[in-house]
N, C-alpha and C positions, 0 to 999 in steps of 0.2 A: 504494500500500500504506500509506503514512504516513497519508493521510486516512482510510482504513478503520480503522486502529488508533486514531487520535485519536477518531473517531466512536464506536467501540466503548467506549473508556474513558469518554468523557463520557456516553454513553447509560446505562452501567452504574454510574454514581456514583463513579468513581475520582476521587481528589483530584489535581489538578495540582500537583505539588511543585516542578517546575522546567521552565523553557523557556529554556535557556541558549544564548546566541549573541552575536555581534558586532552583528548587525542582527536586528530582529524577524522578518523573513521567512526567515532562515537560522538555525534553532535546533534543539537536541536536546531532546526532551520526555521528562519523567519523571513517570509517574503511579504512585500508590500506592493499593492497595485499602484502604478505610477501616474494614473490619469485622473487624479483628483487634487484639489488645491493644497491639502496638508500632507501629501505623501512624502515630500522631501524632509519635512519636519519630523514625521514619524520615523522614517528611516534613520535620521540622525539620532533621534531619541533611543532607538533600539541599539544602534552602534555605540552609544555612550553609556549603555547599561553596564553596571558591575555585575555580571552574570556569575552565579555560583552553581556548581553541579548539585543536582537534587539529592544525590545519595549521601554525600559527605561534606558539602559546603565549600569544596575547594574552588578557588577562582578559576574561571574558564578563559580560554583564548577565543577570540572571534576570528575563526578561520575564513569567514566571508571576505575579510580585508585582503586576503592573499589570492583570491580568485580573480 
């Protein structure tokens, strides 16, 4: 299901705002639709988030910044 959703988002021009995780292969993805007035602000807000991993609270990297 995750690959289907990722494929849909990328095919339809959604902006990858965040891919947060401890390792690149274990991440939570956040996409934002770019065609509404506040989308850039929302993307920036997601990217500025201090995201912690849900299991142990460790600080995550945003791997979306390297794509």
